[in-house]
C-alpha positions in Angstrom: -30.8 -13.6 20.9 -27.1 -14.1 21.1 -24.8 -11.3 19.9 -22.2 -12.5 17.5 -18.7 -12.4 19.0 -15.5 -10.8 17.6 -12.0 -11.2 18.7 -9.3 -8.6 17.9 -5.7 -9.9 18.1 -4.1 -6.4 19.1 -5.4 -3.7 21.1 -7.0 -0.9 19.1 -8.5 2.5 20.3 -11.8 2.0 22.0 -13.4 4.8 20.0 -13.2 2.8 16.9 -15.3 0.0 18.4 -18.1 2.1 20.0 -20.6 1.9 17.1 -20.3 -2.0 17.1 -20.7 -2.7 20.8 -24.4 -2.8 20.8 -24.4 -5.2 17.9 -21.4 -7.4 18.7 -19.8 -9.0 21.8 -16.2 -7.6 21.2 -13.3 -9.4 22.8 -9.7 -8.0 22.3 -6.1 -8.9 23.2 -5.0 -6.4 25.9 -1.6 -5.5 24.3 -0.8 -3.3 21.2 2.8 -4.1 20.6 3.0 -7.7 21.9 1.5 -10.5 19.6 -1.4 -12.5 20.9 0.1 -15.8 22.1 -0.7 -18.8 19.9 -2.6 -20.7 22.8 -4.8 -17.7 23.4 -5.6 -17.2 19.7 -6.6 -20.9 19.4 -8.7 -20.6 22.6 -10.5 -17.5 21.3 -11.1 -18.8 17.9 -13.2 -21.7 19.4 -15.8 -19.2 20.5 -16.0 -16.4 18.0 -17.8 -15.6 14.8 -15.4 -13.1 13.6 -11.7 -12.6 13.8 -9.7 -9.4 13.1 -6.1 -10.3 12.8 -2.8 -8.7 11.9 -0.1 -9.9 9.4 2.1 -11.5 12.1 -0.8 -13.7 13.3 -0.6 -17.2 11.5 -4.2 -18.2 10.9 -3.2 -21.6 9.6 -5.0 -24.9 9.3 -4.5 -25.8 12.9 -6.0 -22.5 14.1 -9.0 -22.7 11.8 -9.6 -26.3 12.9 -10.2 -24.9 16.4 -13.2 -22.8 15.2 -16.7 -24.0 15.7 -18.7 -20.9 14.4 -16.2 -18.8 12.7 -17.5 -16.9 9.7 -15.0 -14.3 8.8 -11.4 -13.4 9.2 -10.5 -9.7 8.6 -6.8 -9.3 7.9 -5.4 -5.8 8.7 -3.0 -5.8 5.7 -3.2 -6.0 2.0 -1.2 -9.2 2.0 -2.7 -12.4 3.3 0.2 -15.0 3.1 -0.3 -15.4 7.0 -3.9 -17.0 6.3 -4.4 -20.5 4.8 -6.9 -19.0 2.3 -7.8 -22.3 0.6 -8.6 -24.1 3.9 -10.6 -21.2 5.1 -12.6 -21.4 1.8 -13.2 -25.2 2.3 -14.6 -24.4 5.9 -17.0 -21.6 4.5 -14.9 -18.9 6.2 -14.6 -15.5 4.4 -11.3 -13.8 4.4 -10.9 -10.1 3.8 -8.0 -7.7 3.5 -7.5 -3.9 3.3 -6.5 -2.8 -0.1 -6.7 0.7 -1.3 -6.8 2.5 2.0 -3.2 2.1 2.5 -1.8 2.4 -1.1 -1.0 6.1 -1.0 0.6 6.1 2.5 2.7 3.0 1.6 3.9 4.7 -1.6 4.9 7.8 0.4 7.0 5.7 2.7 8.5 3.7 -0.3 9.5 7.0 -2.1 10.8 8.5 1.2 12.9 5.4 1.9 14.3 5.5 -1.6 15.3 9.2 -1.2 16.6 8.8 2.2 18.9 6.0 1.2 20.1 7.8 -2.0 20.9 10.8 -0.1 22.5 9.0 2.9 20.2 10.8 5.4 20.7 8.0 8.2 24.4 8.4 7.9 24.3 12.2 7.8 22.1 12.3 11.0 24.5 9.9 12.8 27.5 11.9 11.6 26.3 14.8 13.6 25.1 12.9 16.6 28.6 11.4 16.8 30.4 14.8 16.9 32.1 14.2 13.5 31.0 17.3 11.8 34.0 19.7 11.9 34.0 21.4 8.6 32.3 21.6 5.2 33.8 19.5 2.4 33.0 19.2 -1.3 32.0 15.6 -1.2 31.0 15.2 2.4 28.3 12.5 2.7 27.6 13.0 -1.1 24.8 10.8 -2.2 22.8 10.0 -5.4 20.5 12.1 -7.3 16.9 10.9 -7.6 15.5 13.3 -10.1 15.8 12.4 -13.8 17.0 8.9 -12.9 15.5 5.5 -14.0 13.1 3.8 -11.5 12.4 0.1 -11.9 9.1 -0.9 -10.1 8.7 -4.7 -9.7 4.8 -5.2 -9.1 2.6 -2.7 -10.6 -0.3 -2.9 -8.4 -2.1 0.0 -6.5 1.1 0.8 -4.6 3.4 0.5 -7.6 1.2 2.7 -9.6 1.2 5.4 -6.7 4.9 5.2 -6.7 5.0 5.7 -10.4 2.9 8.9 -9.9 5.4 10.3 -7.4 8.2 9.4 -9.7 6.7 11.5 -12.5 7.1 14.6 -10.4 10.8 13.9 -10.2 11.3 13.7 -13.9 12.1 9.9 -13.6 12.0 7.4 -16.3 9.7 4.6 -15.0 10.2 0.9 -16.0 8.0 -1.8 -14.6 7.7 -5.5 -14.5 4.5 -7.3 -13.4 2.7 -10.6 -13.9 0.3 -9.0 -16.4 1.0 -5.8 -18.6 -1.0 -2.9 -17.6 -1.4 -0.7 -20.7 -3.7 1.8 -18.9 -1.0 2.4 -16.3 1.5 2.9 -19.1 -0.6 5.5 -20.8 -1.5 7.3 -17.5 1.9 7.1 -16.0 4.3 7.1 -18.9 5.7 3.8 -17.5 7.3 1.2 -19.9 6.8 -2.5 -19.5 10.0 -4.5 -19.6 11.2 -8.0 -18.8 12.8 -8.4 -15.4 16.4 -8.8 -16.6 16.2 -5.5 -18.5 14.6 -3.7 -15.5 17.5 -4.9 -13.2 20.1 -3.9 -15.7 18.7 -0.3 -16.6 17.4 0.9 -13.4 19.1 3.2 -10.9 16.6 2.4 -8.3 14.8 -0.9 -8.0 11.8 -1.1 -5.8 10.0 -4.2 -4.7 6.1 -4.0 -4.5 5.2 -7.6 -5.2 3.2 -9.9 -3.1 4.8 -12.9 -1.6 4.0 -16.1 -3.6 5.9 -19.3 -4.6 7.0 -17.4 -7.7 8.3 -14.4 -5.8 10.1 -16.3 -3.1 13.8 -15.1 -3.0 13.0 -13.2 -6.3 15.9 -10.9 -5.5 18.7 -13.3 -5.1 22.4 -13.4 -5.9 21.7 -13.5 -9.5 19.3 -10.5 -9.6 21.8 -8.3 -7.7 24.6 -9.4 -10.0 22.4 -8.0 -13.0 22.0 -4.4 -11.3 24.2 -1.5 -11.8 27.0 -0.9 -9.2 25.4 2.4 -8.6 21.8 1.0 -8.0 19.8 1.5 -4.9 17.4 -1.4 -3.9 14.3 -0.8 -1.9 11.8 -3.4 -0.5 8.5 -2.4 1.0 6.7 -5.7 -0.1 7.5 -8.8 1.8 10.8 -9.8 3.3 10.8 -13.3 1.9 11.0 -11.9 -1.7 14.7 -11.1 -0.9 17.6 -13.4 -0.1 19.1 -11.5 2.6 22.3 -13.2 2.7 22.7 -12.4 -1.1 21.7 -8.7 -0.4 24.3 -8.4 2.3 27.0 -9.9 0.2 26.1 -7.6 -2.7 26.2 -4.5 -0.6 29.5 -5.7 1.1 31.1 -6.3 -2.3 30.0 -3.1 -3.9 27.8 -4.9 -6.5 25.1 -2.4 -5.6 25.3 1.0 -4.0 22.8 0.9 -1.1 19.5 -0.5 0.0 16.4 0.7 2.0 14.3 -2.0 3.7 11.0 -1.7 5.5 10.4 -5.6 5.6 12.4 -8.7 6.5 12.2 -12.5 6.2 11.9 -12.8 10.0 10.3 -10.1 11.9 11.2 -8.2 14.1 14.9 -8.4 13.3 17.3 -8.2 16.2 19.8 -5.4 16.7 22.7 -7.6 15.6 21.2 -8.4 12.3 24.0 -8.5 9.7 22.4 -5.9 7.4 22.5 -3.4 10.3 26.3 -3.5 10.2 26.3 -1.8 6.9 26.3 2.0 6.5 24.7 2.0 3.2 21.5 0.3 4.5 18.4 1.9 6.0 16.2 -0.5 8.0 12.7 0.4 9.2 10.4 -1.7 11.4 7.7 -2.4 8.8 6.0 1.0 9.0 4.8 1.3 5.4 1.2 2.1 6.1 2.0 3.6 9.6 0.1 7.0 9.7 -2.6 7.6 12.0 -5.1 8.2 9.3 -4.3 5.0 7.4 -4.2 2.6 10.3 -7.4 3.9 11.5 -9.0 3.3 8.0 -7.5 -0.1 8.0 -9.2 -1.0 11.2 -12.4 0.6 10.2 -12.5 -1.4 7.0 -11.9 -4.7 8.9 -14.7 -3.9 11.2 -17.0 -3.1 8.2 -16.1 -6.4 6.5 -16.7 -8.3 9.7 -20.0 -6.6 10.2 -21.2 -7.0 6.7 -20.5 -10.8 6.9 -22.1 -11.4 10.1 -25.1 -9.4 9.0 -25.3 -11.7 5.9 -24.2 -8.9 3.6 -21.5 -9.0 1.1 -18.0 -8.1 2.4 -16.4 -4.9 0.9 -12.9 -6.4 0.2 -13.1 -10.3 0.1 -10.0 -12.3 -0.8 -11.6 -15.7 -1.1 
């Protein structure tokens, strides 16, 4: 009997695949940091039963049309806007994602980015590297307090709730806006549900944790930044396309908001001459929200379990469609 075939679009540690090698024929793109070329992806999809892909792989209608026996696409991410979910469903292809396993690590990164931006840590590190530290001064690289301030969380999913838990330890007032009000989270986290305009105008820190949808496309635009405090810090760990990057640049340049910390961008990777990198009051990271060894390992393992379950005619653990 033919073993089902799996294709993995990035190189992952062989030890994670050992327990599956007797059950599946596993094919894998040879590089970890270089995306699988489109033509290779389309060729592989023609002959596989399962696909393990990452967020930068566009599994669109064209790719899905190449498949002849594809049964499952496991996306190594919580978001799945890189996959044509509806078309996959029409074709009978199950799509899965990796919720829960990355929530805490991503919340850690979001809170770290907020603190690093507020306290100007990048600027301070560069200040020493550039040989500028000559003397102590009362307001040398003085930043903004985080404790006892107001945090506005846009998107109160698993990651948003995890950030709110961290904020409690800093004595922060937590406001949130979400598609649906979450009263249980309000009780557990002492968070207050508010409309978007109130969140923007009242928060000292605004952090985006929303999924990318038609409704959230460019949600943080010129009008949104104009409603924020001049002392506010904006953080985005969700999707780059929820922010109008030109509007953010202008708001920072004009002093309409104080600073920004960004882990995601509309087009990734960004180049070293991206306009936002010109600004000292911006920290930019290369989409490392879930990048701990433990979490990335758990994400890969969940993808493999989802694929195995579907190919063994069992229910997937975390289905999207």
